[in-house]
Wavefront OBJ file of the C-alpha trace (Angstrom):
o trace
v -149.299 -131.305 -2.881
v -151.423 -132.544 -5.730
v -149.950 -135.231 -8.057
v -151.198 -136.648 -11.271
v -151.636 -140.441 -11.520
v -148.622 -142.479 -10.428
v -147.768 -145.914 -11.867
v -145.543 -148.571 -10.351
v -142.028 -148.428 -11.678
v -142.109 -152.130 -12.307
v -144.488 -151.501 -15.219
v -141.895 -149.157 -16.646
v -139.250 -151.838 -16.181
v -141.332 -154.315 -18.204
v -141.606 -151.842 -21.052
v -138.080 -150.576 -21.299
v -135.691 -151.684 -18.607
v -133.799 -154.129 -20.736
v -133.814 -152.234 -24.032
v -130.397 -151.812 -25.561
v -129.999 -148.645 -27.579
v -127.267 -146.704 -29.358
v -127.106 -143.115 -28.302
v -127.569 -140.437 -30.863
v -125.762 -137.127 -30.735
v -128.790 -135.087 -29.822
v -130.896 -137.323 -27.586
v -130.814 -140.073 -25.058
v -133.665 -142.172 -23.735
v -134.346 -142.722 -20.074
v -134.681 -146.257 -18.703
v -132.432 -147.501 -21.524
v -129.182 -149.426 -21.613
v -126.095 -147.848 -23.206
v -122.492 -148.943 -23.604
v -120.357 -147.572 -20.833
v -117.932 -148.566 -18.088
v -117.245 -148.512 -14.368
v -113.996 -147.535 -12.623
v -113.127 -149.565 -9.568
v -111.276 -148.414 -6.475
v -108.225 -150.075 -7.942
v -108.514 -147.841 -10.994
v -109.541 -150.724 -13.232
v -111.933 -149.824 -16.059
v -114.533 -152.453 -16.797
v -116.598 -151.997 -19.941
v -120.149 -153.218 -20.364
v -123.712 -151.924 -20.678
v -125.263 -149.712 -18.028
v -128.843 -148.601 -17.392
v -129.494 -144.899 -17.735
v -132.512 -144.384 -15.497
v -132.715 -140.632 -14.831
v -130.703 -137.895 -13.212
v -132.152 -138.593 -9.798
v -132.088 -142.430 -9.715
v -128.616 -142.687 -11.253
v -127.247 -140.766 -8.270
v -127.933 -143.680 -5.920
v -127.349 -146.863 -7.915
v -126.331 -148.043 -11.359
v -127.142 -151.398 -13.001
v -124.272 -153.065 -14.895
v -124.741 -155.655 -17.613
v -121.709 -157.595 -18.932
v -123.130 -157.881 -22.430
v -125.851 -156.336 -24.613
v -128.053 -159.440 -24.594
v -128.086 -160.073 -20.822
v -131.596 -160.137 -19.342
v -130.455 -159.309 -15.814
v -127.742 -157.031 -14.480
v -124.665 -158.858 -13.183
v -124.093 -156.141 -10.606
v -125.842 -153.185 -8.964
v -123.311 -150.609 -7.808
v -123.847 -148.039 -5.079
v -121.657 -144.949 -4.709
v -119.336 -146.535 -2.118
v -118.777 -149.568 -4.369
v -116.925 -147.851 -7.237
v -115.096 -144.589 -8.024
v -116.959 -143.617 -11.136
v -118.973 -144.769 -14.124
v -120.090 -143.629 -17.523
v -123.419 -144.370 -19.203
v -124.349 -142.821 -22.594
v -122.799 -139.339 -22.523
v -123.004 -139.016 -18.711
v -120.022 -139.450 -16.440
v -120.632 -139.879 -12.719
v -118.182 -139.815 -9.844
v -118.589 -140.869 -6.248
v -118.507 -137.937 -3.873
v -119.402 -137.371 -0.242
v -122.634 -135.485 -0.826
v -126.247 -135.979 0.180
v -128.733 -134.904 -2.501
v -131.923 -133.191 -1.352
v -134.691 -135.494 -0.054
v -132.221 -138.341 0.522
v -130.328 -139.731 3.475
v -127.324 -140.859 1.428
v -123.906 -139.837 2.697
v -122.281 -140.566 -0.641
v -123.751 -140.240 -4.089
v -122.906 -140.360 -7.771
v -122.513 -136.828 -9.012
v -122.864 -135.948 -12.701
v -119.593 -134.376 -13.915
v -120.146 -131.415 -16.255
v -116.656 -129.923 -16.373
v -113.415 -131.890 -15.971
v -110.097 -130.231 -15.011
v -108.103 -128.657 -12.176
v -111.482 -127.380 -11.013
v -114.195 -129.884 -11.811
v -117.868 -129.046 -11.752
v -120.608 -131.499 -10.719
v -124.397 -131.378 -10.563
v -126.666 -132.990 -8.050
v -130.378 -133.193 -8.930
v -133.576 -133.285 -6.996
v -137.298 -132.817 -7.575
v -138.949 -130.442 -5.066
v -142.310 -131.977 -6.040
v -140.944 -135.488 -5.382
v -142.785 -136.985 -8.383
v -140.280 -139.807 -8.660
v -139.530 -142.146 -5.751
v -137.344 -145.169 -6.383
v -137.134 -147.825 -3.706
v -134.329 -150.116 -4.857
v -135.012 -152.624 -2.028
v -138.787 -152.948 -2.676
v -139.673 -152.195 -6.286
v -143.421 -152.287 -5.523
v -143.003 -149.233 -3.296
v -141.473 -147.255 -6.101
v -143.520 -144.633 -7.979
v -143.057 -142.567 -11.106
v -145.159 -139.713 -12.338
v -145.158 -140.201 -16.119
v -145.236 -136.451 -16.645
v -141.834 -136.347 -14.944
v -139.230 -134.534 -17.062
v -135.539 -134.114 -16.275
v -135.805 -130.545 -17.515
v -137.969 -129.693 -14.527
v -135.438 -130.902 -11.951
v -133.772 -128.556 -9.429
v -130.016 -128.778 -9.321
v -127.070 -128.037 -7.085
v -123.766 -127.097 -8.723
v -120.662 -128.148 -6.881
v -116.982 -127.627 -7.559
v -113.952 -129.607 -6.603
v -110.403 -128.270 -6.822
v -107.994 -131.109 -7.573
v -109.739 -133.679 -5.425
v -110.284 -131.463 -2.390
v -113.533 -130.863 -0.538
v -116.609 -130.038 -2.570
v -117.645 -126.386 -2.776
v -121.337 -125.701 -3.143
v -121.825 -122.900 -5.696
v -125.530 -122.759 -4.959
v -124.948 -121.414 -1.437
v -126.192 -117.938 -0.708
v -122.647 -116.532 -0.563
v -122.295 -117.380 -4.231
v -125.815 -116.532 -5.298
v -125.881 -113.141 -3.582
v -122.189 -112.186 -3.628
v -120.815 -114.135 -6.555
v -118.335 -111.439 -7.531
v -116.726 -111.521 -4.085
v -116.866 -115.259 -3.359
v -115.920 -116.597 -6.808
v -113.093 -114.126 -7.331
v -111.683 -115.346 -4.070
v -112.082 -119.014 -5.063
v -110.189 -118.407 -8.300
v -107.805 -115.796 -6.892
v -104.712 -117.596 -8.177
v -105.669 -116.337 -11.637
v -105.713 -112.555 -11.161
v -107.045 -111.805 -14.649
v -110.179 -113.976 -14.310
v -110.650 -113.002 -10.651
v -110.640 -109.300 -11.554
v -113.237 -109.802 -14.304
v -115.481 -111.621 -11.813
v -114.922 -108.993 -9.126
v -115.783 -106.205 -11.583
v -118.989 -108.099 -12.677
v -117.964 -107.981 -16.288
v -120.282 -109.456 -18.913
v -119.760 -113.208 -19.146
v -118.327 -113.486 -15.652
v -121.388 -113.769 -13.473
v -123.142 -116.683 -11.771
v -124.940 -117.778 -14.853
v -121.636 -118.117 -16.611
v -120.143 -120.508 -14.067
v -119.334 -123.380 -16.421
v -117.730 -120.998 -18.964
v -115.691 -119.361 -16.162
v -114.391 -122.668 -14.823
v -113.459 -123.907 -18.291
v -111.537 -120.695 -18.926
v -109.788 -121.043 -15.530
v -108.819 -124.625 -16.263
v -107.312 -123.620 -19.624
v -105.292 -120.938 -17.857
v -104.162 -123.305 -15.151
v -103.043 -126.001 -17.563
v -101.074 -123.451 -19.549
v -99.323 -122.027 -16.510
v -98.687 -125.014 -14.291
l 1 2 3 4 5 6 7 8 9 10 11 12 13 14 15 16 17 18 19 20 21 22 23 24 25 26 27 28 29 30 31 32 33 34 35 36 37 38 39 40 41 42 43 44 45 46 47 48 49 50 51 52 53 54 55 56 57 58 59 60 61 62 63 64 65 66 67 68 69 70 71 72 73 74 75 76 77 78 79 80 81 82 83 84 85 86 87 88 89 90 91 92 93 94 95 96 97 98 99 100 101 102 103 104 105 106 107 108 109 110 111 112 113 114 115 116 117 118 119 120 121 122 123 124 125 126 127 128 129 130 131 132 133 134 135 136 137 138 139 140 141 142 143 144 145 146 147 148 149 150 151 152 153 154 155 156 157 158 159 160 161 162 163 164 165 166 167 168 169 170 171 172 173 174 175 176 177 178 179 180 181 182 183 184 185 186 187 188 189 190 191 192 193 194 195 196 197 198 199 200 201 202 203 204 205 206 207 208 209 210 211 212 213 214 215 216 217 218 219 220 221
């Protein structure tokens, strides 16, 4: 596989690692600190500034600064260390899941829908243009053409804290009407629309379907 020129991630750190920025409504900057918080295993919420690296790197570790002027993080949290965290507009939760091209047993998953059925995304780069070695920064590499928009993703669901369901498995990709209608069978109206392959109730509409299901569930339970 042919790559364009890679540069050491430490150079990137020297340029922007400790930049503090206020997020705008339409854009966020990678390798930038934003106000956020962590949630401990005791359900304590600790506010501070966190480093938004990118959708791959933030799955394995997050840097926490206790104030906006701090030059060094006071803590580096791995998935098993905390329950969840928020940085900029991104909320991550610790789940037992191993992203592609990693050996992690647990990772931080990006939450995209919150509710009785929550949706999460796990990201990977099949070209492996970004490799972060948290233990030896000199072995880390970043392709500066890297864009989050080019990442591959897994979509996973979790029903009220139960085991994750992988919606990118073949049984959902090839037989979405059968598998998803079964998963949401407690809501006959939505399940029937999925089973009948109605417009707006197919695999590409997953987030919209789950949000509709959550609204129904909250109104009826």
